[in-house]
BALOBA-1460 file (C-alpha; in Angstrom, 3 decimals):
// residues 277
<rec num="1" residu="m" x="0.216" y="-0.174" z="0.131"/>
<rec num="2" residu="l" x="2.940" y="2.751" z="0.700"/>
<rec num="3" residu="a" x="4.601" y="1.742" z="-2.431"/>
<rec num="4" residu="r" x="1.286" y="2.430" z="-4.269"/>
<rec num="5" residu="s" x="0.538" y="5.295" z="-2.528"/>
<rec num="6" residu="n" x="3.900" y="6.986" z="-2.107"/>
<rec num="7" residu="p" x="6.579" y="5.430" z="-4.232"/>
<rec num="8" residu="i" x="9.205" y="8.050" z="-3.458"/>
<rec num="9" residu="g" x="8.742" y="6.945" z="0.372"/>
<rec num="10" residu="a" x="8.823" y="3.519" z="-0.194"/>
<rec num="11" residu="a" x="12.200" y="4.057" z="-2.129"/>
<rec num="12" residu="l" x="13.630" y="6.181" z="0.338"/>
<rec num="13" residu="f" x="12.346" y="3.528" z="3.098"/>
<rec num="14" residu="l" x="14.003" y="0.460" z="1.196"/>
<rec num="15" residu="a" x="17.513" y="2.587" z="0.177"/>
<rec num="16" residu="p" x="19.125" y="1.614" z="3.493"/>
<rec num="17" residu="l" x="18.674" y="-1.871" z="2.745"/>
<rec num="18" residu="l" x="19.400" y="-1.749" z="-1.027"/>
<rec num="19" residu="l" x="22.379" y="0.046" z="0.013"/>
<rec num="20" residu="l" x="23.645" y="-2.732" z="2.240"/>
<rec num="21" residu="l" x="23.049" y="-5.315" z="-0.165"/>
<rec num="22" residu="g" x="24.747" y="-3.829" z="-2.465"/>
<rec num="23" residu="l" x="27.920" y="-3.199" z="-0.136"/>
<rec num="24" residu="a" x="27.640" y="-6.814" z="1.103"/>
<rec num="25" residu="y" x="27.036" y="-8.514" z="-1.780"/>
<rec num="26" residu="g" x="26.944" y="-6.647" z="-5.110"/>
<rec num="27" residu="i" x="30.642" y="-5.268" z="-4.785"/>
<rec num="28" residu="p" x="32.214" y="-8.623" z="-4.062"/>
<rec num="29" residu="f" x="29.731" y="-10.168" z="-6.767"/>
<rec num="30" residu="v" x="31.381" y="-7.821" z="-9.419"/>
<rec num="31" residu="g" x="34.791" y="-8.583" z="-8.141"/>
<rec num="32" residu="v" x="34.727" y="-12.534" z="-8.245"/>
<rec num="33" residu="l" x="32.960" y="-12.040" z="-11.697"/>
<rec num="34" residu="k" x="36.064" y="-10.037" z="-12.649"/>
<rec num="35" residu="w" x="38.512" y="-12.933" z="-11.430"/>
<rec num="36" residu="s" x="36.505" y="-15.224" z="-13.728"/>
<rec num="37" residu="f" x="37.323" y="-13.031" z="-17.255"/>
<rec num="38" residu="t" x="40.971" y="-11.917" z="-15.955"/>
<rec num="39" residu="l" x="42.608" y="-14.835" z="-13.990"/>
<rec num="40" residu="p" x="45.319" y="-16.006" z="-14.928"/>
<rec num="41" residu="e" x="44.806" y="-14.094" z="-18.161"/>
<rec num="42" residu="p" x="41.717" y="-12.178" z="-19.855"/>
<rec num="43" residu="g" x="39.307" y="-14.105" z="-21.715"/>
<rec num="44" residu="l" x="36.841" y="-16.870" z="-21.455"/>
<rec num="45" residu="g" x="39.384" y="-19.701" z="-20.536"/>
<rec num="46" residu="q" x="38.023" y="-20.274" z="-17.396"/>
<rec num="47" residu="y" x="34.808" y="-20.835" z="-18.859"/>
<rec num="48" residu="h" x="36.046" y="-23.084" z="-21.336"/>
<rec num="49" residu="a" x="38.043" y="-25.006" z="-18.540"/>
<rec num="50" residu="l" x="34.728" y="-25.312" z="-16.572"/>
<rec num="51" residu="l" x="32.835" y="-26.967" z="-19.638"/>
<rec num="52" residu="t" x="35.787" y="-29.326" z="-20.494"/>
<rec num="53" residu="d" x="37.707" y="-30.237" z="-17.219"/>
<rec num="54" residu="p" x="36.117" y="-33.595" z="-16.288"/>
<rec num="55" residu="l" x="36.804" y="-33.119" z="-12.694"/>
<rec num="56" residu="v" x="34.833" y="-30.023" z="-12.586"/>
<rec num="57" residu="q" x="32.022" y="-31.725" z="-14.880"/>
<rec num="58" residu="s" x="32.349" y="-34.794" z="-12.392"/>
<rec num="59" residu="v" x="31.805" y="-32.668" z="-9.318"/>
<rec num="60" residu="f" x="28.814" y="-30.686" z="-11.202"/>
<rec num="61" residu="v" x="27.046" y="-34.231" z="-11.790"/>
<rec num="62" residu="r" x="27.620" y="-35.503" z="-8.729"/>
<rec num="63" residu="t" x="26.168" y="-32.260" z="-6.834"/>
<rec num="64" residu="f" x="23.681" y="-32.512" z="-8.816"/>
<rec num="65" residu="r" x="22.711" y="-35.939" z="-8.375"/>
<rec num="66" residu="i" x="23.271" y="-35.402" z="-4.631"/>
<rec num="67" residu="c" x="20.947" y="-32.699" z="-4.686"/>
<rec num="68" residu="a" x="18.412" y="-34.425" z="-6.218"/>
<rec num="69" residu="f" x="18.469" y="-37.426" z="-3.759"/>
<rec num="70" residu="v" x="18.058" y="-35.029" z="-1.043"/>
<rec num="71" residu="t" x="15.185" y="-33.065" z="-2.399"/>
<rec num="72" residu="i" x="13.271" y="-36.243" z="-3.532"/>
<rec num="73" residu="a" x="13.496" y="-37.650" z="0.097"/>
<rec num="74" residu="a" x="13.545" y="-34.302" z="2.452"/>
<rec num="75" residu="v" x="10.386" y="-33.249" z="0.429"/>
<rec num="76" residu="a" x="8.937" y="-36.598" z="1.200"/>
<rec num="77" residu="a" x="9.650" y="-36.866" z="4.763"/>
<rec num="78" residu="a" x="8.899" y="-33.085" z="5.237"/>
<rec num="79" residu="y" x="5.080" y="-33.874" z="3.537"/>
<rec num="80" residu="a" x="4.797" y="-36.562" z="6.047"/>
<rec num="81" residu="i" x="5.765" y="-34.582" z="9.225"/>
<rec num="82" residu="a" x="3.533" y="-31.643" z="7.933"/>
<rec num="83" residu="y" x="0.819" y="-33.731" z="7.286"/>
<rec num="84" residu="i" x="0.793" y="-34.957" z="11.051"/>
<rec num="85" residu="w" x="1.928" y="-31.134" z="12.057"/>
<rec num="86" residu="v" x="-1.508" y="-29.782" z="10.351"/>
<rec num="87" residu="r" x="-4.051" y="-32.564" z="10.364"/>
<rec num="88" residu="g" x="-2.736" y="-35.003" z="13.805"/>
<rec num="89" residu="t" x="-4.275" y="-34.879" z="16.999"/>
<rec num="90" residu="p" x="-3.041" y="-32.304" z="19.506"/>
<rec num="91" residu="g" x="-0.421" y="-34.588" z="21.014"/>
<rec num="92" residu="q" x="0.708" y="-35.701" z="17.146"/>
<rec num="93" residu="r" x="1.018" y="-31.912" z="16.789"/>
<rec num="94" residu="l" x="2.868" y="-31.243" z="19.482"/>
<rec num="95" residu="v" x="5.584" y="-33.923" z="18.642"/>
<rec num="96" residu="a" x="5.819" y="-32.745" z="14.800"/>
<rec num="97" residu="e" x="6.649" y="-29.043" z="15.972"/>
<rec num="98" residu="y" x="9.334" y="-29.942" z="18.184"/>
<rec num="99" residu="c" x="10.686" y="-31.950" z="15.597"/>
<rec num="100" residu="i" x="10.543" y="-29.381" z="13.537"/>
<rec num="101" residu="l" x="11.732" y="-25.906" z="15.625"/>
<rec num="102" residu="v" x="14.485" y="-28.199" z="17.529"/>
<rec num="103" residu="p" x="16.909" y="-28.263" z="14.773"/>
<rec num="104" residu="f" x="16.470" y="-24.721" z="14.113"/>
<rec num="105" residu="w" x="18.351" y="-24.348" z="17.529"/>
<rec num="106" residu="i" x="21.568" y="-26.818" z="16.695"/>
<rec num="107" residu="s" x="24.323" y="-25.200" z="14.760"/>
<rec num="108" residu="v" x="25.142" y="-27.013" z="11.471"/>
<rec num="109" residu="l" x="28.392" y="-27.577" z="12.491"/>
<rec num="110" residu="t" x="27.159" y="-29.226" z="15.712"/>
<rec num="111" residu="r" x="24.568" y="-31.321" z="13.666"/>
<rec num="112" residu="a" x="27.311" y="-32.725" z="11.313"/>
<rec num="113" residu="f" x="29.670" y="-33.767" z="13.853"/>
<rec num="114" residu="g" x="26.789" y="-35.356" z="15.480"/>
<rec num="115" residu="w" x="26.238" y="-37.720" z="12.566"/>
<rec num="116" residu="v" x="29.847" y="-38.299" z="12.566"/>
<rec num="117" residu="a" x="29.693" y="-39.731" z="15.866"/>
<rec num="118" residu="l" x="26.666" y="-41.691" z="14.817"/>
<rec num="119" residu="l" x="27.835" y="-43.161" z="11.197"/>
<rec num="120" residu="s" x="31.761" y="-43.666" z="11.534"/>
<rec num="121" residu="n" x="33.078" y="-46.758" z="11.784"/>
<rec num="122" residu="q" x="33.773" y="-46.728" z="15.640"/>
<rec num="123" residu="g" x="30.224" y="-45.023" z="15.775"/>
<rec num="124" residu="l" x="27.401" y="-45.442" z="17.786"/>
<rec num="125" residu="i" x="25.524" y="-47.237" z="15.204"/>
<rec num="126" residu="n" x="27.998" y="-49.684" z="13.905"/>
<rec num="127" residu="t" x="29.305" y="-50.356" z="17.322"/>
<rec num="128" residu="w" x="26.025" y="-51.414" z="18.539"/>
<rec num="129" residu="l" x="25.123" y="-53.452" z="15.362"/>
<rec num="130" residu="r" x="28.598" y="-55.435" z="15.798"/>
<rec num="131" residu="s" x="28.489" y="-55.827" z="19.858"/>
<rec num="132" residu="i" x="24.847" y="-57.464" z="19.042"/>
<rec num="133" residu="g" x="26.439" y="-59.673" z="16.309"/>
<rec num="134" residu="f" x="24.775" y="-58.314" z="13.354"/>
<rec num="135" residu="l" x="28.110" y="-57.375" z="11.582"/>
<rec num="136" residu="s" x="31.041" y="-58.354" z="11.548"/>
<rec num="137" residu="e" x="32.994" y="-55.335" z="9.863"/>
<rec num="138" residu="p" x="31.694" y="-51.777" z="10.007"/>
<rec num="139" residu="l" x="29.391" y="-50.498" z="7.520"/>
<rec num="140" residu="a" x="30.703" y="-47.273" z="5.146"/>
<rec num="141" residu="l" x="27.793" y="-44.908" z="6.419"/>
<rec num="142" residu="v" x="30.218" y="-41.543" z="6.109"/>
<rec num="143" residu="r" x="33.257" y="-40.726" z="3.768"/>
<rec num="144" residu="n" x="30.664" y="-41.037" z="1.172"/>
<rec num="145" residu="e" x="27.903" y="-39.762" z="-0.647"/>
<rec num="146" residu="f" x="25.105" y="-41.753" z="1.708"/>
<rec num="147" residu="g" x="26.481" y="-39.836" z="4.924"/>
<rec num="148" residu="v" x="26.462" y="-36.439" z="2.708"/>
<rec num="149" residu="v" x="22.933" y="-37.315" z="1.710"/>
<rec num="150" residu="v" x="21.683" y="-37.997" z="5.553"/>
<rec num="151" residu="g" x="23.382" y="-35.263" z="6.947"/>
<rec num="152" residu="m" x="22.003" y="-32.783" z="4.228"/>
<rec num="153" residu="m" x="18.263" y="-33.991" z="4.764"/>
<rec num="154" residu="h" x="18.416" y="-33.505" z="8.366"/>
<rec num="155" residu="f" x="19.353" y="-29.754" z="7.840"/>
<rec num="156" residu="l" x="16.761" y="-29.427" z="4.994"/>
<rec num="157" residu="i" x="13.902" y="-31.194" z="6.162"/>
<rec num="158" residu="p" x="12.524" y="-28.189" z="8.333"/>
<rec num="159" residu="f" x="12.402" y="-25.728" z="5.511"/>
<rec num="160" residu="a" x="10.543" y="-28.043" z="3.250"/>
<rec num="161" residu="v" x="7.928" y="-28.079" z="6.279"/>
<rec num="162" residu="f" x="6.836" y="-24.882" z="5.877"/>
<rec num="163" residu="p" x="5.602" y="-24.240" z="2.419"/>
<rec num="164" residu="i" x="3.915" y="-27.705" z="2.312"/>
<rec num="165" residu="a" x="2.296" y="-26.757" z="5.708"/>
<rec num="166" residu="s" x="1.001" y="-23.399" z="4.107"/>
<rec num="167" residu="a" x="-0.628" y="-25.521" z="1.351"/>
<rec num="168" residu="m" x="-2.257" y="-27.790" z="3.752"/>
<rec num="169" residu="r" x="-3.528" y="-25.155" z="5.616"/>
<rec num="170" residu="s" x="-5.049" y="-23.102" z="2.790"/>
<rec num="171" residu="l" x="-6.776" y="-26.348" z="1.245"/>
<rec num="172" residu="d" x="-10.633" y="-26.186" z="1.111"/>
<rec num="173" residu="e" x="-12.337" y="-28.668" z="3.335"/>
<rec num="174" residu="r" x="-15.236" y="-28.598" z="1.774"/>
<rec num="175" residu="v" x="-13.572" y="-30.302" z="-0.985"/>
<rec num="176" residu="l" x="-12.485" y="-33.118" z="0.825"/>
<rec num="177" residu="l" x="-16.233" y="-33.596" z="2.363"/>
<rec num="178" residu="a" x="-17.447" y="-33.722" z="-1.173"/>
<rec num="179" residu="a" x="-15.164" y="-36.280" z="-2.199"/>
<rec num="180" residu="r" x="-15.954" y="-38.326" z="0.897"/>
<rec num="181" residu="g" x="-19.690" y="-37.706" z="0.296"/>
<rec num="182" residu="m" x="-19.284" y="-38.924" z="-3.056"/>
<rec num="183" residu="g" x="-17.843" y="-42.430" z="-1.908"/>
<rec num="184" residu="a" x="-14.113" y="-42.221" z="-2.254"/>
<rec num="185" residu="s" x="-11.963" y="-43.786" z="-0.078"/>
<rec num="186" residu="r" x="-9.585" y="-42.227" z="2.490"/>
<rec num="187" residu="t" x="-6.150" y="-43.561" z="0.095"/>
<rec num="188" residu="r" x="-8.241" y="-42.178" z="-2.816"/>
<rec num="189" residu="i" x="-9.233" y="-38.955" z="-1.254"/>
<rec num="190" residu="f" x="-5.632" y="-38.541" z="-0.612"/>
<rec num="191" residu="w" x="-3.766" y="-39.558" z="-3.889"/>
<rec num="192" residu="s" x="-6.477" y="-37.845" z="-5.873"/>
<rec num="193" residu="v" x="-7.454" y="-34.865" z="-4.144"/>
<rec num="194" residu="f" x="-5.578" y="-33.879" z="-1.210"/>
<rec num="195" residu="v" x="-1.819" y="-34.513" z="-2.654"/>
<rec num="196" residu="p" x="-2.669" y="-32.582" z="-5.892"/>
<rec num="197" residu="m" x="-4.257" y="-29.565" z="-3.973"/>
<rec num="198" residu="t" x="-1.056" y="-29.413" z="-2.026"/>
<rec num="199" residu="m" x="1.027" y="-29.581" z="-4.970"/>
<rec num="200" residu="s" x="2.144" y="-25.958" z="-5.105"/>
<rec num="201" residu="g" x="3.372" y="-26.666" z="-1.446"/>
<rec num="202" residu="i" x="5.337" y="-29.490" z="-2.777"/>
<rec num="203" residu="i" x="6.876" y="-27.931" z="-5.541"/>
<rec num="204" residu="g" x="7.926" y="-25.021" z="-3.634"/>
<rec num="205" residu="a" x="9.262" y="-27.063" z="-0.767"/>
<rec num="206" residu="a" x="11.515" y="-29.086" z="-3.648"/>
<rec num="207" residu="l" x="12.780" y="-25.799" z="-5.215"/>
<rec num="208" residu="i" x="13.814" y="-24.681" z="-1.625"/>
<rec num="209" residu="v" x="15.734" y="-27.622" z="-0.817"/>
<rec num="210" residu="f" x="17.306" y="-27.938" z="-4.176"/>
<rec num="211" residu="v" x="18.758" y="-24.558" z="-4.340"/>
<rec num="212" residu="f" x="19.979" y="-24.787" z="-0.822"/>
<rec num="213" residu="a" x="21.363" y="-27.896" z="-0.963"/>
<rec num="214" residu="l" x="23.389" y="-26.330" z="-4.238"/>
<rec num="215" residu="g" x="25.423" y="-24.417" z="-1.781"/>
<rec num="216" residu="f" x="26.082" y="-26.718" z="0.786"/>
<rec num="217" residu="f" x="29.772" y="-26.416" z="2.334"/>
<rec num="218" residu="v" x="29.991" y="-27.594" z="6.068"/>
<rec num="219" residu="t" x="27.826" y="-30.816" z="6.118"/>
<rec num="220" residu="p" x="29.221" y="-32.107" z="2.622"/>
<rec num="221" residu="a" x="32.745" y="-31.297" z="3.671"/>
<rec num="222" residu="i" x="32.496" y="-33.255" z="7.041"/>
<rec num="223" residu="l" x="30.759" y="-36.073" z="5.684"/>
<rec num="224" residu="g" x="32.304" y="-36.673" z="2.300"/>
<rec num="225" residu="g" x="35.380" y="-36.864" z="4.305"/>
<rec num="226" residu="g" x="36.801" y="-35.271" z="0.700"/>
<rec num="227" residu="r" x="35.580" y="-38.381" z="-1.307"/>
<rec num="228" residu="s" x="32.163" y="-36.704" z="-2.323"/>
<rec num="229" residu="v" x="33.420" y="-33.218" z="-3.326"/>
<rec num="230" residu="m" x="30.454" y="-30.569" z="-4.176"/>
<rec num="231" residu="v" x="30.321" y="-27.762" z="-5.905"/>
<rec num="232" residu="a" x="30.927" y="-25.443" z="-2.866"/>
<rec num="233" residu="e" x="33.638" y="-27.382" z="-1.773"/>
<rec num="234" residu="l" x="35.465" y="-27.411" z="-5.049"/>
<rec num="235" residu="v" x="35.660" y="-23.720" z="-4.981"/>
<rec num="236" residu="y" x="36.829" y="-23.451" z="-1.869"/>
<rec num="237" residu="l" x="39.603" y="-26.041" z="-2.918"/>
<rec num="238" residu="r" x="40.462" y="-23.881" z="-5.979"/>
<rec num="239" residu="i" x="40.223" y="-20.521" z="-4.035"/>
<rec num="240" residu="f" x="42.070" y="-21.650" z="-1.121"/>
<rec num="241" residu="q" x="44.299" y="-24.571" z="-1.843"/>
<rec num="242" residu="s" x="45.527" y="-24.571" z="-5.375"/>
<rec num="243" residu="p" x="45.010" y="-21.754" z="-5.700"/>
<rec num="244" residu="d" x="43.127" y="-21.211" z="-9.093"/>
<rec num="245" residu="w" x="41.334" y="-18.132" z="-8.338"/>
<rec num="246" residu="g" x="39.811" y="-17.773" z="-11.854"/>
<rec num="247" residu="l" x="38.261" y="-21.079" z="-12.238"/>
<rec num="248" residu="g" x="36.938" y="-20.860" z="-8.647"/>
<rec num="249" residu="a" x="35.352" y="-17.913" z="-9.553"/>
<rec num="250" residu="a" x="33.700" y="-18.880" z="-12.934"/>
<rec num="251" residu="i" x="32.480" y="-21.782" z="-11.068"/>
<rec num="252" residu="s" x="30.785" y="-19.355" z="-8.405"/>
<rec num="253" residu="i" x="29.534" y="-17.134" z="-10.946"/>
<rec num="254" residu="t" x="28.299" y="-20.494" z="-13.076"/>
<rec num="255" residu="l" x="26.772" y="-21.649" z="-9.579"/>
<rec num="256" residu="v" x="24.739" y="-18.348" z="-8.801"/>
<rec num="257" residu="v" x="23.445" y="-18.089" z="-12.101"/>
<rec num="258" residu="i" x="21.878" y="-21.403" z="-11.702"/>
<rec num="259" residu="v" x="20.443" y="-20.697" z="-8.316"/>
<rec num="260" residu="g" x="19.272" y="-17.294" z="-9.547"/>
<rec num="261" residu="l" x="17.217" y="-19.163" z="-12.273"/>
<rec num="262" residu="l" x="16.087" y="-21.720" z="-9.932"/>
<rec num="263" residu="t" x="14.890" y="-18.706" z="-7.689"/>
<rec num="264" residu="a" x="13.280" y="-16.910" z="-10.647"/>
<rec num="265" residu="a" x="11.048" y="-20.049" z="-11.154"/>
<rec num="266" residu="l" x="10.209" y="-20.107" z="-7.641"/>
<rec num="267" residu="f" x="8.924" y="-16.896" z="-7.598"/>
<rec num="268" residu="r" x="7.010" y="-17.275" z="-11.161"/>
<rec num="269" residu="y" x="5.348" y="-20.258" z="-10.033"/>
<rec num="270" residu="l" x="4.384" y="-19.043" z="-6.806"/>
<rec num="271" residu="r" x="3.270" y="-15.729" z="-7.933"/>
<rec num="272" residu="p" x="0.160" y="-17.149" z="-10.086"/>
<rec num="273" residu="s" x="-1.230" y="-19.492" z="-7.252"/>
<rec num="274" residu="q" x="-0.866" y="-16.900" z="-4.729"/>
<rec num="275" residu="m" x="-3.097" y="-14.788" z="-6.952"/>
<rec num="276" residu="a" x="-5.669" y="-17.313" z="-7.885"/>
<rec num="277" residu="g" x="-5.595" y="-18.344" z="-3.834"/>
């Protein structure tokens, strides 16, 4: 309303925020963009290397594969949790709410090391399975993609719950009652009515999780143990250990463009659904 009635006042109100974003993100981004075209020599050599280097290509493929697995698993788990949170009994809702909110109180670093304590060769899970005679050798649960997927899922499930729960809360109960009155079973109502009507929340949650997962660094670095390097970790290695600032900058810019396109797709999808609602 302020933007429509007084556009100049709205612009002045937003100016400090825009200035802060420009200083904190815009100027560094321009610097990284410059590195990608000028280091170690001017030209498009770093982008050519990005497209032709087998190592870089394998890291991108691994990143998209892990992000896809994490997105599917996290959204499926979040859907079940959101369903209980929205439509369960008061006790079930309280338990679901604790499961959603408690992870936000624990840092990502603490959670990653917690999974190491659980999944490592001498961790709680392998130790317990060997003590009861179920295993003779420990399972490889960390320093691989499995550990990375588990750790990332644990962090991202709460972020997927909120858009799904919002879609469930906005659902018109009269449609469900009409389907029940026409003789549809609970299973058919769920799959043929409830899930399609909450599809906007599912798609929004999937895009949010996928975008977050693309830029993950701490969890894959700890649980992957250097054997399941993702794009963010590759940027770190190129910038701080190689050092190959030009290629690291080119990878960063490419990742930013991908995330920007996905974010634009998210807003473009959500806008018509919000207008329809």
